[in-house]
C-alpha positions as CSV (number, residue, x, y, z in Angstrom):
1,M,-70.2,-121.2,-35.2
2,I,-72.6,-118.4,-35.9
3,G,-75.6,-120.0,-37.5
4,I,-73.9,-122.5,-39.8
5,S,-70.7,-120.5,-40.5
6,P,-67.4,-120.5,-38.8
7,L,-66.8,-117.8,-36.2
8,T,-63.7,-116.5,-38.1
9,E,-65.9,-115.4,-41.0
10,Y,-67.6,-112.9,-38.7
11,N,-64.6,-111.4,-37.2
12,P,-62.6,-109.2,-39.6
13,L,-60.0,-108.4,-37.0
14,C,-59.1,-112.0,-36.7
15,L,-59.3,-112.6,-40.5
16,D,-56.8,-109.9,-41.0
17,K,-54.8,-111.2,-38.0
18,K,-54.3,-107.6,-36.8
19,V,-55.6,-108.1,-33.3
20,C,-56.0,-111.8,-32.7
21,S,-55.5,-115.2,-34.2
22,P,-58.7,-117.0,-35.3
23,Q,-57.8,-119.8,-32.8
24,E,-57.4,-117.4,-29.9
25,E,-60.8,-115.8,-30.7
26,Y,-62.4,-119.3,-31.1
27,D,-61.0,-120.4,-27.7
28,R,-62.2,-117.2,-26.0
29,V,-65.7,-117.5,-27.4
30,F,-65.8,-121.2,-26.6
31,E,-64.9,-120.6,-23.0
32,E,-67.4,-117.7,-22.7
33,V,-70.3,-119.9,-24.0
34,R,-69.2,-122.9,-21.9
35,T,-69.3,-120.8,-18.6
36,A,-72.2,-118.4,-19.4
37,A,-74.8,-120.3,-17.4
38,Y,-72.6,-120.5,-14.4
39,Q,-72.0,-116.7,-14.5
40,I,-75.7,-116.0,-14.8
41,I,-76.4,-118.3,-11.8
42,E,-73.6,-116.7,-9.8
43,R,-75.0,-113.2,-10.4
44,K,-78.8,-113.8,-10.1
45,G,-79.2,-117.3,-8.7
46,E,-81.0,-118.9,-11.7
47,T,-81.2,-119.1,-15.5
48,S,-85.0,-119.8,-15.9
49,Y,-85.7,-116.5,-17.6
50,G,-83.4,-117.4,-20.5
51,I,-85.4,-120.6,-21.0
52,G,-88.6,-118.7,-21.0
53,L,-87.3,-116.1,-23.4
54,A,-86.1,-118.9,-25.8
55,M,-89.5,-120.6,-25.7
56,A,-91.3,-117.3,-26.4
57,R,-89.0,-116.7,-29.4
58,I,-89.5,-120.2,-30.8
59,T,-93.3,-119.8,-30.3
60,Q,-93.3,-116.5,-32.1
61,A,-91.4,-118.0,-35.0
62,I,-94.0,-120.7,-35.3
63,V,-97.1,-118.5,-34.9
64,D,-95.9,-115.8,-37.2
65,D,-94.7,-118.4,-39.8
66,E,-91.3,-116.6,-39.9
67,N,-89.1,-119.2,-41.7
68,T,-86.2,-118.0,-39.4
69,V,-83.2,-119.9,-38.3
70,L,-83.0,-120.7,-34.5
71,P,-81.1,-123.3,-32.5
72,V,-83.5,-126.0,-31.5
73,S,-83.2,-129.6,-30.3
74,I,-83.8,-132.0,-33.2
75,L,-83.3,-135.7,-33.7
76,A,-80.0,-136.1,-35.4
77,Q,-80.1,-138.7,-38.2
78,D,-76.7,-139.5,-39.9
79,L,-75.2,-136.1,-39.1
80,Y,-71.4,-136.5,-39.0
81,G,-72.0,-140.1,-38.0
82,V,-74.4,-139.2,-35.2
83,R,-77.9,-140.7,-35.2
84,D,-80.8,-141.2,-32.8
85,V,-79.9,-138.5,-30.3
86,Y,-81.5,-135.1,-29.9
87,L,-79.0,-132.2,-30.4
88,S,-79.4,-128.4,-30.6
89,L,-78.8,-127.4,-34.2
90,P,-79.7,-124.4,-36.4
91,S,-83.1,-125.1,-38.0
92,V,-85.5,-123.1,-40.1
93,I,-88.7,-122.6,-38.0
94,N,-92.1,-121.8,-39.3
95,K,-95.8,-122.8,-38.7
96,Q,-94.9,-126.4,-39.4
97,G,-92.3,-126.4,-36.7
98,V,-88.9,-127.4,-38.0
99,R,-89.0,-127.0,-41.8
100,E,-85.3,-127.7,-42.4
101,I,-82.2,-128.5,-40.4
102,M,-79.2,-126.3,-41.3
103,P,-76.2,-128.6,-40.4
104,P,-73.1,-126.6,-39.6
105,N,-69.9,-127.0,-41.7
106,L,-67.5,-128.7,-39.2
107,N,-63.8,-129.3,-39.6
108,Q,-62.4,-132.7,-38.5
109,E,-61.7,-131.5,-34.9
110,E,-65.2,-130.1,-34.6
111,Q,-66.7,-133.3,-36.0
112,K,-64.9,-135.3,-33.3
113,S,-66.1,-132.9,-30.6
114,F,-69.6,-133.1,-32.0
115,Q,-69.5,-136.9,-32.0
116,A,-68.1,-137.0,-28.4
117,S,-70.9,-134.7,-27.2
118,A,-73.5,-136.9,-28.8
119,A,-71.9,-140.0,-27.3
120,K,-71.9,-138.4,-23.8
121,L,-75.6,-137.5,-24.2
122,R,-76.4,-141.0,-25.3
123,E,-74.5,-142.4,-22.3
124,V,-76.4,-140.3,-19.8
125,L,-79.7,-141.3,-21.5
126,E,-78.8,-144.9,-21.2
127,K,-78.1,-144.5,-17.5
128,F,-81.7,-143.4,-17.1
129,G,-83.1,-146.2,-19.2
130,F,-83.8,-144.3,-22.4
């Protein structure tokens, strides 16, 4: 997903199927995102600067009342059957904080993965008594 749209909508090469299949591109990007933090840690030993930059960007969006879409952790309430767990979702950010959640359009497989991720987070939280 890019924002709330499927990745294939942003890759004309895959849409035309001249260079790659949409599934191949999805799998490649998924793997890159999944391993990005490990690659950063391997190269420079930490990822703390990324967290700081993200916080600075969110703060700027609030202070400047930007009404911009950013991925932030929000409390999911009945989103694809998920509730009462905080997840990172595209949200409109302004001086009020989160003005609106922009739920992504997920296919059946993505919904199952989304639900599994939420269940895993809930499981970890319960282990720590939350």
